ROSE-4610 file (N, C-alpha, C; in Angstrom, 1 decimal, always signed):
// ROSE-4610
residu = [X/X/X/X/X/X/X/X/X/X/X/X/X/X/X/X/X/X/X/X/X/X/X/X/X/X/X/X/X/X/X/X/X/X/X/X/X/X/X/X/X/X/X/X/X/X/X/X/X/X/X/X/X/X/X/X/X/X/X/X/X/X/X/X/X/X/X/X/X/X/X/X/X/X/X/X/X/X/X/X/X/X/X/X/X/X/X/X/X/X/X/X/X/X/X/X/X/X/X/X/X/X/X/X/X/X/X/X/X/X/X/X/X/X/X/X/X/X/X/X/X/X/X/X/X/X/X/X/X/X/X/X/X/X/X/X/X/X/X/X/X/X/X/X/X/X/X/X/X/X/X/X/X/X/X/X/X/X/X/X/X/X/X/X/X/X/X/X/X/X/X/X/X/X/X/X/X/X/X/X/X/X/X/X/X/X/X/X/X/X/X/X/X/X/X/X/X/X/X/X/X/X/X/X/X/X/X/X/X/X/X/X/X/X/X/X/X/X/X/X/X/X/X/X/X/X/X/X/X/X/X/X/X/X/X/X/X/X/X/X/X/X/X/X/X/X/X/X/X/X/X/X/X/X/X/X/X/X/X/X/X/X/X/X/X/X/X/X/X/X/X/X/X/X/X/X/X/X/X/X/X/X/X/X/X/X/X/X/X/X/X/X/X/X/X/X/X/X/X/X/X/X/X/X/X/X/X/X/X/X/X/X/X/X/X/X/X/X/X/X/X/X/X/X/X/X/X/X/X/X/X/X/X/X/X/X/X/X/X/X/X/X/X/X/X/X/X/X/X/X/X/X/X/X/X/X/X/X/X/X/X/X/X/X/X/X/X/X/X/X/X/X/X/X/X/X/X/X/X/X/X/X/X/X/X/X/X/X/X/X/X/X/X/X/X/X/X/X/X/X/X/X/X/X/X/X/X/X/X/X/X/X/X/X/X/X/X/X/X/X/X/X/X/X/X/X/X/X/X/X/X/X/X/X/X/X/X/X/X/X/X/X/X/X/X/X/X/X/X/X/X/X/X/X/X/X/X/X/X/X/X/X/X/X/X/X/X/X/X/X/X/X/X/X/X/X/X/X/X/X/X/X/X/X/X/X/X/X/X/X/X/X/X/X/X/X/X/X/X/X/X/X/X/X/X/X/X/X/X/X/X/X/X/X/X/X/X/X/X/X/X/X/X/X/X/X/X/X/X/X/X/X/X/X/X/X/X/X/X/X/X/X/X/X/X/X/X/X/X/X/X/X/X/X/X/X/X/X/X/X/X/X/X/X/X/X/X/X/X/X/X/X/X/X/X/X/X/X/X]
num = [1/1/1/2/2/2/3/3/3/4/4/4/5/5/5/6/6/6/7/7/7/8/8/8/9/9/9/10/10/10/11/11/11/12/12/12/13/13/13/14/14/14/15/15/15/16/16/16/17/17/17/18/18/18/19/19/19/20/20/20/21/21/21/22/22/22/23/23/23/24/24/24/25/25/25/26/26/26/27/27/27/28/28/28/29/29/29/30/30/30/31/31/31/32/32/32/33/33/33/34/34/34/35/35/35/36/36/36/37/37/37/38/38/38/39/39/39/40/40/40/41/41/41/42/42/42/43/43/43/44/44/44/45/45/45/46/46/46/47/47/47/48/48/48/49/49/49/50/50/50/51/51/51/52/52/52/53/53/53/54/54/54/55/55/55/56/56/56/57/57/57/58/58/58/59/59/59/60/60/60/61/61/61/62/62/62/63/63/63/64/64/64/65/65/65/66/66/66/67/67/67/68/68/68/69/69/69/70/70/70/71/71/71/72/72/72/73/73/73/74/74/74/75/75/75/76/76/76/77/77/77/78/78/78/79/79/79/80/80/80/81/81/81/82/82/82/83/83/83/84/84/84/85/85/85/86/86/86/87/87/87/88/88/88/89/89/89/90/90/90/91/91/91/92/92/92/93/93/93/94/94/94/95/95/95/96/96/96/97/97/97/98/98/98/99/99/99/100/100/100/101/101/101/102/102/102/103/103/103/104/104/104/105/105/105/106/106/106/107/107/107/108/108/108/109/109/109/110/110/110/111/111/111/112/112/112/113/113/113/114/114/114/115/115/115/116/116/116/117/117/117/118/118/118/119/119/119/120/120/120/121/121/121/122/122/122/123/123/123/124/124/124/125/125/125/126/126/126/127/127/127/128/128/128/129/129/129/130/130/130/131/131/131/132/132/132/133/133/133/134/134/134/135/135/135/136/136/136/137/137/137/138/138/138/139/139/139/140/140/140/141/141/141/142/142/142/143/143/143/144/144/144/145/145/145/146/146/146/147/147/147/148/148/148/149/149/149/150/150/150/151/151/151/152/152/152/153/153/153/154/154/154/155/155/155/156/156/156/157/157/157/158/158/158/159/159/159/160/160/160/161/161/161/162/162/162/163/163/163/164/164/164/165/165/165/166/166/166/167/167/167/168/168/168/169/169/169/170/170/170/171/171/171/172/172/172/173/173/173/174/174/174/175/175/175/176/176/176/177/177/177/178/178/178/179/179/179/180/180/180/181/181/181/182/182/182/183/183/183/184/184/184/185/185/185/186/186/186/187/187/187/188/188/188/189/189/189/190/190/190/191/191/191/192/192/192/193/193/193]
x = [+0.8/+0.1/+0.9/+0.8/+1.5/+0.9/+1.7/+1.2/+1.4/+0.5/+0.6/+1.1/+2.4/+3.2/+2.9/+2.1/+1.9/+1.1/+1.5/+0.8/-0.2/-1.3/-2.4/-1.9/-2.1/-1.8/-0.2/+0.6/+1.9/+2.5/+1.5/+1.9/+2.6/+3.5/+4.3/+3.6/+3.5/+2.8/+3.6/+2.9/+3.6/+3.8/+5.1/+5.3/+4.5/+4.2/+3.5/+4.2/+5.6/+6.3/+7.4/+7.9/+9.0/+10.2/+11.3/+12.4/+13.7/+14.6/+15.7/+16.9/+18.0/+19.2/+20.0/+20.0/+20.5/+22.1/+22.5/+23.9/+24.3/+25.3/+25.9/+27.3/+27.8/+29.2/+29.8/+31.0/+31.6/+32.3/+32.0/+32.5/+33.3/+34.3/+35.1/+35.1/+35.0/+35.3/+36.5/+37.4/+38.7/+38.6/+38.8/+38.8/+40.2/+40.3/+41.6/+41.9/+40.9/+41.2/+41.4/+41.2/+41.4/+40.2/+40.0/+39.0/+37.8/+36.6/+35.4/+34.7/+34.5/+34.0/+32.4/+31.6/+30.3/+29.8/+28.5/+28.0/+26.9/+27.0/+25.9/+25.1/+23.7/+22.9/+21.9/+21.7/+20.6/+19.5/+18.3/+17.1/+16.1/+15.6/+14.4/+13.2/+12.0/+10.9/+9.8/+8.9/+7.6/+6.7/+5.4/+4.3/+4.0/+4.7/+4.4/+3.1/+2.5/+1.1/+1.1/+2.3/+2.2/+2.9/+3.3/+3.9/+5.3/+6.4/+7.8/+8.5/+9.4/+10.3/+11.7/+12.6/+14.0/+14.5/+15.6/+16.2/+17.7/+18.5/+20.0/+20.3/+20.9/+21.3/+22.6/+23.2/+24.4/+24.1/+24.9/+24.8/+26.1/+26.3/+27.6/+27.7/+26.5/+26.5/+25.6/+25.8/+25.1/+23.6/+23.1/+21.7/+21.0/+21.7/+21.4/+21.2/+22.1/+22.0/+20.9/+20.6/+19.5/+18.2/+18.1/+16.8/+16.5/+17.5/+17.4/+17.0/+17.6/+17.3/+15.8/+15.6/+14.0/+13.1/+13.4/+12.4/+12.2/+13.5/+13.4/+12.8/+12.9/+12.3/+10.7/+10.3/+8.7/+8.3/+9.1/+8.7/+8.7/+9.6/+9.8/+9.1/+7.9/+7.1/+6.5/+6.4/+5.7/+4.8/+3.7/+2.7/+3.2/+3.3/+3.6/+2.4/+2.2/+1.0/+1.3/+0.3/+0.4/-1.0/-0.9/-2.0/-1.7/-2.8/-2.8/-1.4/-1.1/+0.1/+1.4/+1.4/+2.8/+2.6/+3.6/+3.5/+2.9/+2.3/+1.6/+2.3/+3.5/+4.4/+5.7/+6.6/+8.0/+8.5/+9.5/+10.1/+11.7/+12.4/+13.8/+14.2/+14.9/+15.4/+16.9/+17.4/+18.7/+18.9/+19.7/+20.0/+21.4/+22.0/+23.5/+24.2/+25.0/+25.7/+25.0/+23.7/+23.0/+21.8/+21.6/+20.5/+19.9/+18.5/+17.8/+16.5/+16.2/+15.0/+14.1/+12.9/+11.9/+10.8/+10.4/+9.3/+8.3/+7.1/+6.1/+6.6/+6.1/+6.4/+5.1/+5.0/+3.8/+3.6/+2.3/+2.0/+2.8/+3.4/+4.2/+5.6/+6.1/+7.6/+8.2/+7.6/+8.2/+9.1/+9.9/+10.7/+12.2/+12.3/+13.5/+14.4/+15.3/+16.0/+17.2/+18.2/+19.4/+19.7/+20.3/+20.9/+19.9/+20.2/+19.3/+17.9/+17.8/+16.5/+15.6/+16.1/+15.3/+14.7/+15.5/+15.0/+13.8/+14.0/+12.9/+11.7/+11.8/+10.6/+9.8/+10.6/+10.1/+9.2/+9.8/+9.2/+8.1/+8.0/+6.9/+5.7/+6.1/+5.0/+4.6/+5.6/+5.2/+5.6/+4.5/+4.8/+5.5/+5.2/+5.9/+6.5/+7.7/+8.4/+9.8/+10.2/+11.6/+12.3/+13.5/+14.3/+15.7/+16.5/+17.9/+18.6/+19.9/+20.7/+21.5/+21.3/+22.1/+23.3/+23.3/+24.4/+25.7/+26.8/+28.0/+28.4/+27.6/+27.9/+27.4/+28.1/+27.7/+27.2/+27.1/+26.7/+25.2/+25.0/+23.7/+22.6/+23.2/+22.4/+21.8/+22.7/+22.3/+21.3/+21.5/+20.6/+19.2/+19.3/+17.9/+17.2/+18.0/+17.4/+16.9/+17.6/+17.0/+15.8/+15.8/+14.5/+13.3/+13.6/+12.5/+12.0/+12.9/+12.4/+11.7/+12.0/+11.4/+10.0/+9.8/+8.5/+7.6/+8.3/+7.4/+6.8/+7.6/+7.1/+6.0/+5.7/+4.8/+3.4/+2.6/+1.2/+0.2/-0.9/-2.0/-2.8/-3.1/-3.9/-5.3/-5.9/-7.3/-8.1/-9.1/-10.0/-10.7/-10.9/-11.6/-13.0/-13.7/-14.9/-15.2/-14.2/-14.1/-14.0/-13.2/-13.0/-14.2/-14.9/-16.3/-17.3/-17.4/-18.4/-18.2/-17.0/-16.6/-16.0/-16.8/-16.3/-16.4/-15.3/-15.5/-16.0/-15.8/-16.3/-17.8/-18.3/-19.7/-20.3/-19.9/-20.4/-20.5/-19.5/-19.4/-20.5/-20.6/-21.6/-23.0/-23.2/-24.6/-25.0/-24.0/-24.3/-24.5/-23.8/-23.9/-25.5/-25.7/-27.0/-28.2/-28.0/-29.2/-29.2/-28.2/-28.2/-28.9/-28.5/-29.1/-30.7/-31.0/-32.5/-33.2/-32.6/-33.3/-33.5/-32.4/-32.5/-33.6/-33.7/-34.8/-36.1/-36.5/-37.7/-37.9/-37.0/-37.2/-37.6/-37.0/-37.4/-38.7/-39.1/-40.4/-41.4/-41.1/-42.1/-42.3/-41.3/-41.2/-42.1/-41.9/-42.6/-44.2/-44.5/-45.9/-46.6/-45.7/-46.5/-46.6]
y = [-1.2/+0.0/+1.2/+2.1/+3.4/+4.4/+5.2/+6.3/+7.6/+8.5/+9.7/+10.8/+11.2/+12.1/+13.6/+13.8/+15.3/+15.9/+17.1/+18.0/+18.8/+19.1/+19.8/+21.2/+21.8/+23.0/+23.4/+22.3/+22.4/+22.0/+22.1/+21.6/+22.8/+22.3/+23.3/+23.8/+25.2/+25.8/+26.0/+26.0/+26.1/+27.5/+28.0/+29.5/+30.0/+31.3/+31.8/+31.8/+32.0/+32.0/+31.1/+30.4/+29.6/+30.4/+30.2/+31.0/+30.2/+30.9/+30.3/+31.3/+30.8/+31.8/+31.5/+32.5/+32.4/+32.6/+33.6/+33.9/+34.3/+33.8/+34.2/+34.4/+35.6/+36.0/+36.6/+36.4/+37.1/+38.3/+39.6/+40.7/+41.5/+42.2/+43.0/+44.5/+45.4/+46.7/+47.2/+47.8/+48.2/+49.5/+49.7/+51.0/+51.3/+52.5/+52.8/+52.0/+51.5/+50.5/+49.1/+48.8/+47.4/+46.9/+45.6/+45.1/+44.7/+45.1/+44.7/+43.7/+42.4/+41.4/+41.4/+41.2/+41.0/+40.0/+39.5/+38.6/+39.2/+38.9/+39.5/+38.4/+38.5/+37.5/+37.9/+37.2/+37.4/+36.3/+36.6/+35.8/+36.0/+34.9/+35.0/+34.2/+35.0/+34.4/+34.3/+33.4/+33.3/+32.4/+32.5/+31.7/+30.5/+30.5/+29.6/+29.9/+31.0/+31.2/+32.6/+33.1/+34.3/+35.6/+35.3/+36.4/+36.0/+36.9/+36.6/+38.0/+37.7/+38.9/+38.5/+39.6/+39.4/+40.5/+40.0/+41.0/+40.8/+41.8/+41.7/+42.6/+42.0/+42.7/+42.2/+42.8/+42.5/+42.4/+41.6/+41.4/+40.9/+41.2/+40.8/+39.3/+38.6/+37.2/+36.7/+35.5/+34.9/+34.9/+34.6/+34.6/+35.8/+36.9/+38.3/+38.9/+38.5/+38.9/+38.3/+37.0/+36.2/+36.7/+37.0/+37.6/+38.9/+39.9/+41.1/+41.1/+40.2/+40.0/+39.5/+38.5/+38.1/+39.2/+40.0/+41.0/+42.0/+42.3/+43.2/+42.6/+41.3/+40.6/+40.6/+40.6/+40.6/+42.1/+43.1/+44.5/+44.7/+43.9/+44.0/+43.0/+42.6/+41.6/+42.2/+41.3/+41.7/+40.5/+40.9/+39.9/+39.7/+38.4/+37.9/+37.6/+38.1/+37.8/+36.4/+35.6/+34.1/+33.9/+33.4/+33.2/+31.7/+30.9/+29.5/+28.8/+29.0/+28.2/+28.7/+29.9/+30.4/+32.1/+32.7/+34.2/+34.7/+35.8/+36.2/+36.5/+37.0/+37.3/+37.2/+37.3/+37.5/+38.8/+38.7/+40.0/+39.9/+40.9/+40.9/+42.2/+42.2/+43.2/+43.3/+44.4/+44.6/+45.5/+44.9/+45.6/+45.6/+46.7/+46.9/+45.8/+44.9/+44.2/+42.7/+42.5/+41.3/+41.6/+40.6/+40.8/+39.4/+39.5/+38.2/+38.2/+37.1/+36.9/+35.9/+36.2/+35.2/+35.2/+33.9/+33.8/+32.6/+32.6/+31.5/+30.3/+29.2/+27.8/+27.1/+26.0/+25.2/+24.4/+24.0/+23.3/+21.9/+21.6/+20.4/+20.5/+21.7/+21.9/+22.1/+22.7/+23.0/+24.3/+24.5/+25.8/+25.5/+26.1/+26.0/+27.2/+27.1/+28.3/+27.8/+28.8/+28.3/+29.3/+28.6/+29.5/+30.2/+31.5/+32.3/+32.6/+32.6/+32.9/+31.5/+30.5/+29.2/+29.4/+29.7/+29.9/+31.0/+32.1/+33.1/+32.6/+32.0/+31.5/+30.4/+29.5/+28.4/+29.0/+30.0/+30.5/+31.4/+31.9/+32.7/+31.8/+30.6/+29.7/+29.7/+30.0/+29.9/+28.5/+27.8/+26.3/+26.0/+26.8/+26.6/+27.8/+27.9/+29.2/+28.8/+29.5/+29.4/+30.6/+30.5/+31.7/+31.5/+32.6/+32.7/+33.8/+33.6/+34.7/+35.0/+36.2/+36.6/+37.4/+38.2/+39.0/+38.3/+38.9/+38.4/+38.0/+38.7/+38.6/+37.2/+36.8/+35.6/+36.0/+37.3/+37.8/+37.4/+36.8/+36.3/+37.3/+38.3/+39.4/+40.2/+40.7/+41.4/+40.6/+39.3/+38.5/+38.4/+38.4/+38.4/+39.7/+40.9/+42.2/+42.3/+41.8/+41.9/+41.0/+39.8/+38.9/+39.6/+40.3/+41.1/+42.2/+42.8/+44.0/+43.3/+42.1/+41.5/+41.1/+40.5/+40.0/+41.2/+42.3/+43.6/+44.1/+43.9/+44.4/+43.7/+42.5/+41.7/+42.4/+42.2/+42.9/+41.9/+41.9/+41.0/+41.3/+40.2/+40.5/+40.8/+41.6/+42.0/+41.7/+40.9/+40.5/+41.7/+41.5/+42.8/+42.9/+41.7/+41.7/+42.6/+42.3/+43.0/+44.6/+44.8/+46.4/+47.0/+46.2/+46.9/+47.0/+46.0/+46.0/+47.1/+47.4/+48.4/+49.6/+50.7/+51.9/+53.0/+53.3/+54.2/+55.5/+56.1/+57.5/+57.4/+56.4/+56.2/+56.0/+55.2/+54.9/+56.1/+56.9/+58.2/+59.2/+59.3/+60.2/+59.7/+58.4/+57.9/+58.2/+58.0/+58.5/+60.0/+60.7/+62.2/+62.5/+62.0/+62.3/+61.8/+60.6/+60.0/+60.9/+61.4/+62.2/+63.5/+64.1/+65.4/+65.3/+64.2/+64.0/+63.8/+63.1/+63.0/+64.1/+65.1/+66.3/+67.3/+67.2/+68.0/+67.5/+66.1/+65.7/+66.0/+65.9/+66.4/+67.8/+68.6/+70.0/+70.3/+69.6/+69.7/+69.3/+68.3/+67.7/+68.8/+69.4/+70.5/+71.6/+72.0/+73.2/+72.9/+71.7/+71.2/+71.3/+70.9/+70.7/+72.2]
z = [+0.0/+0.0/+0.0/-1.0/-1.2/-0.4/+0.3/+1.0/+0.1/+0.2/-0.5/+0.3/+0.1/+1.0/+0.6/-0.4/-0.8/+0.1/+0.6/+1.6/+0.8/+1.4/+0.8/+0.6/-0.7/-0.8/-1.3/-1.3/-1.5/-2.8/-3.8/-5.2/-5.8/-6.7/-7.4/-8.6/-8.6/-9.7/-10.8/-12.1/-13.3/-13.5/-13.9/-14.2/-15.3/-15.3/-16.5/-17.8/-17.7/-18.9/-18.7/-20.0/-20.0/-20.4/-19.7/-20.0/-20.5/-21.0/-21.5/-21.5/-20.8/-20.6/-22.0/-22.9/-24.1/-24.1/-23.2/-23.2/-21.8/-21.4/-19.9/-20.2/-19.7/-20.0/-18.8/-18.5/-17.4/-18.0/-17.5/-18.1/-17.0/-17.3/-16.3/-16.7/-15.8/-15.9/-15.2/-16.0/-15.3/-14.8/-13.5/-13.0/-12.3/-11.7/-11.1/-9.9/-9.3/-8.2/-8.5/-9.7/-10.1/-11.1/-11.3/-12.1/-11.3/-11.8/-11.3/-12.1/-11.6/-12.1/-12.2/-13.2/-13.2/-14.2/-14.3/-15.2/-15.9/-17.4/-18.1/-18.6/-18.4/-18.8/-19.9/-20.8/-21.9/-21.7/-21.3/-21.0/-22.0/-22.6/-23.4/-22.7/-22.6/-22.0/-23.0/-22.9/-23.7/-23.1/-23.6/-23.2/-24.2/-25.3/-26.4/-27.0/-26.8/-27.5/-28.1/-28.6/-29.3/-28.5/-27.3/-26.5/-26.3/-26.4/-26.2/-25.8/-25.0/-24.6/-24.3/-24.3/-24.0/-23.1/-22.3/-21.4/-21.3/-21.3/-21.1/-19.8/-18.9/-17.7/-17.1/-16.2/-15.5/-14.1/-13.3/-11.9/-11.3/-10.1/-9.4/-9.3/-9.4/-9.2/-10.4/-10.8/-12.0/-11.7/-10.6/-10.3/-10.2/-9.7/-9.7/-11.0/-12.0/-13.5/-14.1/-13.8/-14.5/-14.0/-12.7/-12.2/-12.8/-12.9/-13.3/-14.9/-15.6/-17.1/-17.2/-16.4/-16.4/-16.3/-15.2/-14.8/-16.2/-16.8/-17.9/-19.1/-19.4/-20.4/-20.2/-19.0/-18.8/-19.1/-19.0/-19.4/-20.9/-21.6/-23.0/-23.8/-23.3/-24.1/-25.3/-26.4/-27.6/-28.0/-28.8/-29.4/-30.8/-31.1/-32.5/-33.2/-34.4/-35.3/-35.8/-35.5/-36.1/-36.9/-38.1/-39.0/-39.6/-39.3/-39.9/-39.5/-38.3/-37.7/-38.3/-38.8/-39.3/-39.2/-39.7/-39.7/-40.9/-41.0/-42.1/-43.3/-43.3/-44.5/-44.3/-45.3/-45.1/-44.7/-43.9/-43.5/-43.3/-43.8/-43.7/-42.9/-41.9/-40.9/-40.7/-40.7/-40.4/-39.1/-38.1/-36.9/-36.6/-36.6/-36.5/-37.5/-37.0/-38.1/-38.4/-37.7/-38.0/-38.9/-39.9/-40.7/-40.8/-40.4/-40.4/-41.3/-41.8/-42.8/-42.2/-42.0/-41.5/-42.6/-42.9/-44.0/-43.5/-43.9/-43.5/-44.2/-43.5/-43.9/-44.0/-44.8/-44.9/-43.6/-43.2/-42.1/-42.0/-40.9/-40.8/-41.0/-41.4/-41.6/-40.3/-39.3/-38.0/-38.1/-37.1/-37.0/-37.6/-38.8/-39.6/-39.2/-38.2/-37.8/-37.0/-36.9/-36.1/-35.0/-34.1/-32.9/-32.2/-32.0/-31.2/-31.8/-33.1/-33.7/-33.4/-33.3/-33.0/-31.7/-30.6/-29.2/-29.2/-29.8/-29.8/-30.5/-31.6/-32.2/-31.5/-30.9/-30.1/-28.9/-28.3/-27.1/-27.5/-28.8/-29.2/-29.6/-29.9/-30.2/-31.6/-32.4/-33.9/-34.4/-34.8/-35.1/-36.3/-37.4/-38.7/-39.3/-39.4/-39.9/-40.4/-41.4/-42.1/-41.9/-41.4/-41.3/-41.6/-41.7/-42.1/-41.4/-40.9/-40.4/-41.6/-42.1/-43.4/-42.9/-41.9/-41.5/-41.2/-41.1/-40.8/-39.3/-38.4/-37.0/-36.5/-35.4/-34.6/-33.2/-33.0/-31.7/-31.5/-30.4/-30.2/-29.8/-29.1/-28.5/-29.7/-30.6/-31.8/-32.8/-32.7/-33.6/-32.9/-31.6/-30.9/-31.1/-31.1/-31.3/-32.7/-33.6/-35.0/-35.2/-34.6/-34.7/-34.0/-32.9/-32.3/-33.3/-33.9/-34.8/-35.8/-36.4/-37.5/-37.0/-35.7/-35.3/-35.1/-34.5/-34.3/-35.6/-36.7/-38.1/-38.7/-38.2/-38.7/-38.7/-39.7/-39.6/-39.7/-38.9/-38.9/-40.3/-41.1/-42.3/-42.1/-42.8/-42.6/-44.0/-43.8/-44.9/-45.5/-46.8/-47.6/-47.2/-46.9/-46.5/-45.2/-44.3/-43.0/-43.2/-44.2/-44.3/-44.9/-45.8/-46.4/-45.4/-44.5/-43.4/-42.4/-42.0/-41.0/-41.7/-41.6/-42.2/-41.0/-40.3/-39.1/-39.3/-40.5/-40.8/-40.8/-41.6/-41.8/-40.4/-39.7/-38.4/-37.4/-37.5/-36.7/-37.2/-38.6/-39.1/-38.8/-38.9/-38.5/-37.0/-36.2/-34.8/-34.5/-35.3/-35.1/-35.6/-36.9/-37.5/-36.6/-36.0/-35.2/-33.9/-33.4/-32.1/-32.5/-33.6/-34.0/-34.2/-34.9/-35.1/-33.8/-32.9/-31.5/-30.8/-30.9/-30.3/-30.8/-32.2/-32.9/-32.5/-32.4/-32.1/-30.6/-29.8/-28.3/-28.3/-29.0/-29.1/-29.7/-30.7/-31.3/-30.2/-29.5/-28.4/-27.4/-26.9/-26.0/-26.4/-27.7/-28.2/-28.3/-28.7/-28.8/-27.4/-26.4/-25.1/-24.5]
């Protein structure tokens, strides 16, 4: 007979975002008094349902740097446009020395990407996408920044039927006309009484 040792209310909660430490580097700052050692962390977080963010921070200890980068990543969250399990259109973006291209892929192809781009696209939750790092740099942080600029530039497609149905100016004019007509009828009723 097995005994259940789980205590009531002490179950481990699943975090809101999945995170990945993309880059961890030991950096030094030379001052008059000597060298100051710190750790730089680049953290990518995402919910795998269209939201993703990144943060780059430094700390005196690895854990402090990672915590600061995670907090910054939560502030820098973006929403990725996903249509039919892929992105809406092809986009090419240059950021500093890195240049990235992201384009839609057919259903079932998965994420075709390398290095830092793969991590960002996986945590964003894009199921099918094809991408390429075109720039000469191997710097992960600039590649991540270029990927985020590319994902920000994606636009959600709008159907032509939806555009024809919704015409903001006409809606505003109808409301104005209706309000004016109601005011006139109220004035006429007051005059008659």
